[in-house]
N, C-alpha and C positions, 0 to 999 in steps of 0.2 A: 429728751429733758434738756441736754446740754445746748441742743440746737436752739431750744425755745429761750433758754437764758441768755445765749450769744445775740439772737435777734432783738431781744429787749435791750441788751447793752448796746448794740448799734443805733437803735431807735433813739435812746437816751442821749449818745453822744451826737447823733445828728441835730437833735432838737437844742442842745447846748451850744452847738455851734451856729446855729441859725439864730438863736438869742444872742449870742455874742456879736454875730455880724449886724444885727438889727440895732444893736445898743451904741455902735461905732459913730461917732458924730463926724460931719464934714461932707464935703462933695468931691466926686471923682472928675477931672478935667481931661478930656481928650483933644489935643490940636493936632491937625494933619493938614499941611498946607493952609489955605484959607479958611478951612472948616474947624469949627470949634464946638465940641459936645461936652455939655455938663450935666452930670447925673449922681444920684447920690451912691454910696459904696454899696448897700445891699442891692439896689437896683442892678448895679453893674456887675455883681456876683450872679445873679439871676439870670441876665443875658448872656454872660460867659457859658453858663450852664446849658442854656438852650441851643447856643450856637455849637458847642461841641456834640451834643445829641443829634442836630442836624448832620453834622460832618460824618458822624458814625453811620447814620442812617444811609446816605448817599453813598458811602464806601461799600456797605454792604450791598446795595442794589448792583452797583457796579462790578462787584466781585461775583454776585451770583449770576448776572447776564454774562460774564465772560466764562464761567465754569459749566454753564448749562450744556453744550455739546458734549464736552466730556463725561458729564454726569449720563447723559442720555446713552452715549456709547457703553459705558459702564453697566448701566442697568440692562441694556440689550443684552450686553455679554453675560452677565448674571443669569438673565432669564433663559438664555441658551444653554448655559451651564446646568441650571436648574431643569431643564427639560431633557438634557442628555443625563444626569445623574438619575433622574426619575426612570428613563428608558433603560439605563444600565441595572437599575435595581430590580426592575419588573422583568427584564431579561434574565437576568440570573435565578430569578424565582421560577421563570418558565423553564430554565433548563433543569432546575431542580426537581420539577414535577414532570419533566418529559415532553412538553408541548414544543416540537420543533418548529412549527409555523410561527406561534407567538414570538419565540425567542428569535428567530431570523428577522421579524418585523422590528422588534425592540433593538436589535443589533444595528439594523439601518438606520433606526432614527438616533441612536447613540452615536454613529459614525458621522451623521450629518450635524448633529448638534455638538459634540465634543470629539473632534477627530483626534486630538492630541492627548486625550485621556487614556492613562495605560489600561483602565478598567474597561473601556470601550473596544480596545484590541483584543483583551482577554474575552469578553463576551462575543465577538465576531469569531475568534477561532472556535470557542467552545460551542457556539451555535453550528458552525459548519462541521465539527465532529459528530454533533448530535445527529445531523441530517445525513452523516456517512460522506461528506465532500471532503475527503482527505487533502486532496490538493489545494484547496482554498484555505485548510486549517493549517498546512505547512506554510503557505505565503503569509500568514497572520501572525505565525509563531516566528518566522524569519524577519518580519517587520518587528517584532518585539526583541528579537535578539540583537538588531542592530542599535537599540536604544540602550543607553547606560542603566537607566533605571529599571528597565525590564529584562535585561540580558540574560540572567539566570532564569527568570521564567520562560522566557522563549527557548533557552535551551533544554528544558525540562519538557517543554511541548514537543519539541522537535524530537527528543528521546523517546517519548511515549510513541509517537508516530513510526520512528524506526522499529521500535519493537513490534508494532502492529504489522509492519511490513516485513518482519523477519530478517531485517537489515542488522544482525549482530555486530559487524564491525563498525557501522556507522554509530550505532547505539552506544558502543563503548567508547568511540572517539567522542562523542558529545558529552558522556559522564566525566571523562578524564579532563576535558575543558571545563567543565563546571566546577570540578575539584579544584583546578587551578585558581579559578574565580572566588570559590569560597569553600576552603577546607572543611569547614563544619557542615556542608550540605550533606544531610542524612541520606537522600535518595541517591546521590551520585556516587558516596562511598560505598552503599550497600550493592549499588550496580557493579561499580568497578571491582569490588572485592568478590561479588558473585562470579563475573566474567573472569577474572584472573584463577580462581578456583576451578572453574570448568576448562580452563586451557591447561591447568596443571602448573600454573606459575606461582609455587608457593612462596617464593622469596617476595615476590611483589605483593601476594596478599598479607604476609607479614607486615609488609612496611604499610600497607594501608591500615591494618589493625593498629599499629603504633601510632598513626596519624589520628585515628579515631579516638584513641586514648587521650592523645594530647589536646584534641579539641574539645573533648569532654562529651562525646556522643554515648561512650559506654561507661560503665563503672570497672573498678578494678577486679571485681570477682567475675563478671562476665568476659573481661579481657583475658584473665587465665584460662577460662574455660575454652575460649575461643582459640586461643594461642596453642593451647594443648591439642585441640582438634586439628588445626593445621599442621602441627609438627607431627602429629600421628599420621597424617594423609602423606606427607612428605617422606616419612620413615618406611610406609608400606609401598611406597613407589620404589625406592632406592634400596629395599631389602635385598633384592637380588643384582643389583648394579654396584652399589657402593655402601657396603655392610657397615664400615667405621661411621659414615655420616648418617646411616638409619639408625644405629645404635645410639649415637650422641642425641639424634632428635627425640627418639621415644623416650629415652632417659629423661630429658627435660620435660615432655609431655606427661609423663606419668607422675611427675612432680608437681605440675600445675593443676592436672586434672586426674587425681589417683582412681576415681570411679568410672573413667571411661574404659570401656571393655576391650576395644581393638588395642588401646595402648598398654592396658595391663597384659594382654595375652603376648604380644610382641615383645615386650619388656621382659616377661618371665621367660620366653623363648630364649633371648639373648643371654640372660642370666642362666639358664640351664645350660647352654653350650659352654658358659664359662664356669661352670661347676659351683655356682652360687645357689644351691638348691634352696637353703632357707631364706634367702633374699627373694628369690622367685615365687616361693610359697607366699611369704608375707604380701607380696604384690597382687596375686591372684586372690587371696582371702580378703583384702581390703576391697577390691572390685566386686567381689562375690557378695558380701555383706550388703552393698548398696544396690546391685542389681545382678540377681543370679542368671547365668547364661551358659548355654551348652558349651561354647568356646571356652569359657573359664574353666568349667569341669575338665574339658579334654586337656587343657594346658596343665591343670594341676594334676591329671592323672600322669601324664608324661613328662613331668618336671625332673624328674631323674631318669636318666638313660640307662637302659638295660636292665630295667625292672621288668618281672614277670607279669602276666596277666592278673594273678591273685593279689600281688603288691600294689597294682594299680587300682584294682577294687577296693582293698583297704583304704587306700588313700583318698578315693573318691568319697566312701562311706564318712571319712573324717571329715571332709569338707561339706557333706550334706548335713552333716550333725550340727554344723553351725548356724544353719537356717531354722528357726522355729517351726513347728508343725502348723502354727496359725498365720505364717507369713506368706504372703500371695506368691513368692518365688520357691515354696517348699516343692512343688511339684518338678521344677527343674533339678533338684537334687535326686528325686526319686527316679527320675528317667535317666539321669546320669549313672545312678548305681545299676538300674537294670542293663545298660548299654554295656558297662564295665563287667557286670555278672555273665552276661551272653559271651563276651570275648573270653573270660576265664572259665567257660563252661560250667558255671555255677547256674544252672538252669533253675532249681529251686528257688534261689535267692531273687533271681530275676523276676519269676512268676509271682512271688512273694509280695514284691514292691510294685508290680503292675497289676494285681488284683484290684485295689481299690478304684481303679480307673477305667476297668473294662467295660462296666455298664454303660458310661457315657465317654467313650474315649475320644481323644483327640487323633489328628492324622498320625502323629508320631507314636502315640500310644499302640495304634492299630498296626503300624508298620513294625514295631518292636514285637509285638505278639504273633504277627505273622513270620518275623525271622526266628523267634523262639520257638514256633511250631515246627518249622522247617529244620532247625538245627538240632533240637532235642529229639523229636520224634521221626523226622524225615517225612512229615505228614504234609504232602503238596497240596492236598484238597482243603485243609483247614488254614494253610498259609494263604492259599488264594482267596477264601472266604475273608479272612482278615483283611486282605489287600483290597478287595472289593468294599469292605466297610470303610476303610481308609478315605476312599473316594468322598464318601457322604459325611465323613466325621467332622467335628468342629475343627477350626484352623488353629493352629499353634502360634504362639507369639512369633512376629517376625520385625525386621528393621523396616518401620513404616515411617513416611514423612509426606504430609499434604495428600494422604490417599494413595500414595505410590509405595508399592510393596518391593523391596529388593531382598535378593538372596544374600547379599553381604552388605556390610556398613559402608556408607558413603559420607564424605565431610559435607557436602552441600546438597539441597533439595533439587531435584532436576525439573521440579515444577515451578518454583518460586526462586530458586537461587538462595534460599535462606541457609546461613551456615548453622551447623550443628542442629539440623533439623530432624534426623533420623533418631527414632526412639525404638527400644525393644518392647512392643506392646501386640496385642492381638489385632488383626487387622479388622477394619468396620465390616460387620456382617451384612449380607444382601437382605434387601426388604423381602416380606413373605409375599409370595405370588399365590393367585387363585388358580393357576394352571396345574398346580402339583408338583411333586418333585421329579426332576429330569431322570435320574436313576432310582428305581424302586426296589426296594429290599426283596430279594428272590428267596423262594422257599429252601432251594438249594444251600443258600448261604446259611440260613437259618438251621438247616439239619446239620450242616457241617460244624457249626460252633455249638450245637446242643449234644451231638454225639460224643462219647468220650473217644480218648486218643487211642490208636491201634496199639495192640499188645504184640510184642514180638516174642515168639518161642525160641529159645535159645537151646532146648534140648533136642538132640539129633534121635530118631527112632532107632530102637534096638534091632538087632538081627532077628530076634525071635518074633518080631511083629512084622517081619516083611512076609508077604503073601505072594506065592508064585502066581502069576496071571497066564492065561492062555494066550498064545500069539495070535490074537484074532485081529483087533483093530486097536490103532494107538489111541490113548486117552488124551484128550486135548488139555493144554495147560491151564491150571485154575487161575482165574483172576484174583488180585488182591481184595477186590471189594465184592468177592461172591461169598455167599454164607458157608461157614465150615461144613465139610461132609462128615456125616456120622462114620465114625471108626468102628471096625469089628462089627457090622451090622448082620444079623444072623440071616440065613438063606432060608426061605420059606419054599413049601411045596404047595401042590394043590390040594393035597389032603388036608394040610394043616391050617387053621384059621390065621388071618393076618392079625398080627399083634399091633397094637398102636405104638408109635415110636416113643421113647422115653424123652420127657422134655427137657430141654437145654438146662445146663447147669446156671447160666446166668439168665434166668427168666424174669428176675426182678429188676430189668434195666427200665427207666421211665421212657414212656413212649415219645419218639422223636416227632419233630414237625413234620407233617406229610410232605413229599417232595412234589407231588402233582396235585392241582387244585381241582377241585370236581365243577362240573358245569350245571346249569339249573335246566338246560333244555335236554339232558340225557336222562335216560331212565335209572333207577336206582340199581346200582351194581349188585351183583351176588355177593355174598359174604366171602371174603378171602381169608385163608388161613393165615394166622399170625406169622410173621417172618422176622428174621433179625434186621434191625435198623440199618440201611445202606450206610456205610462209614465215608465212602467216597462217591463221587458223581459217576454216573454209569458211562460216562465218555473218557473217565479218567483211567489211562492205563496203569496208574499206581507206580510203585517204586520196584525195580527191578531186584529181588532179593537173592538172586544166584550171583550177584557180583559181577565185576568186569569179566569180558570174555578173554579166555587165553588162547593164543593162535597154536602153541604147541598141543594143548587139549584138543583143540579141534581137529587138529590133523591125526593124532593117534586115538580119538576117541575118548568116551567118559570111562570112568573107573569101572562100571559095570560092564561097558564092552571090552575092557581089558581083562575080565575074569576068564578063567579058563573052564575047562568042561562043557557040558551041554548048554549051561547058563550063557556062557561067553559065546558059544557057537550061534545060539539063537539070537543074542544081542547084536552081534555083528552082521546077520541075515535080517535084521529090523524088525525082529520080534518084540 
């Protein structure tokens, strides 16, 4: 609307000016040498306007003719640039969907139409990488590193190629050069930090971490956690060499990251050695509430030097009670109690806490049950059965990072070099296979686990029960897995009818799993008289109940051989 009003105002002013010029009286006389021109004033103004328009037209034509070559060159250059941009765009798209041939053609077109374009160099390098031509890719990245605007990009490309060639020294040199150019470069700081941690240069890693905080690459909370990790790694390395520096480092680490398990364990160890028991217990408890771990339970049990095994058991029970039964880490507390109970010979307590987990045990549960059977009953057969079961049991939590499982905590991942990558968690289980299990469950193992533990007879036979035997043939030693012989069996003669043997006292035992499997191609076997289930495997020699051999006893003979009278005489003669 404003433009319309302004246009009307200009038209009105032009009309008023023309009317004013037309109303002016008199003539306009122009004298030049011998020429004399006379005209009216309005006509003179009109001729002056036409002359000005002609001058402007002629100047425009001359300017256009003068600028035509430059415009043609500029248009040709813009056309080539547009073709180069088109080739770069479609070349990057071809790299994105993995068409190496199309990417190479577009890279050649981009290099021909736009040789100085940084994106053309990038397209050329990436197309060479896609084709597997690493030498050509390195030449392209070196050309980019020589330019000021693409120097950082070229260094990163050379860094990637050095990593592919397993040139760790060259890669870290390129990353350090990139950090000098741009301290805020994330990939360079991450690479240098990983390399320094891998070399054990904890002071250099701490310097890089401080630089990352100054550049704003990490926040304050992540900085505290990562600094605690680096200080813990340095303390673990210097624990046996420089204990003062190790103590100072781990104390700062546990302040920055109180839930870091190795930091809490090592700090509690130093505090315990300094007789600061309460402070050590608080450090372990704070880490235990966040992440229950067997190392924390062990450090808590031995926090006070000189305690007995029962005192350590009580202390572990106190720590385990701090974890609710519904918490994911409750099982760690129960396993810690079982471990301490076995050490304290509280076998009933250990079996009580392990009972809820024996139906679907993990490897640690199965191994604890094997140790419990061996220590409490001396039952090697059941211990071996639990050990075999541990081979097929579920995995326990372990230090895991990027699919890598370690037996101890590490500050960086050996796969990616990421700091604070190890977490205490269950490793990823293997995918199910249609080939079946590698180790199948054996009937022997099932029989061992189903049979009750052996009973040890502590009473010695009285002298009245000793029956003199004839010196005919020596009786072979009975195996510990053979059924007990019937004592005081009546002697029968040919005239007396044979009486059936009395049934054993423990005839109500449940039927155990059969040790041998039947085959379909064999005939039906004859009925076999019921026998007592085998407690140990047939090839298990069992436990020697006679105790350790005595050299003095072997030389002078057994107490029976030392007896006097006819009994001692017959014993010495081998009767």
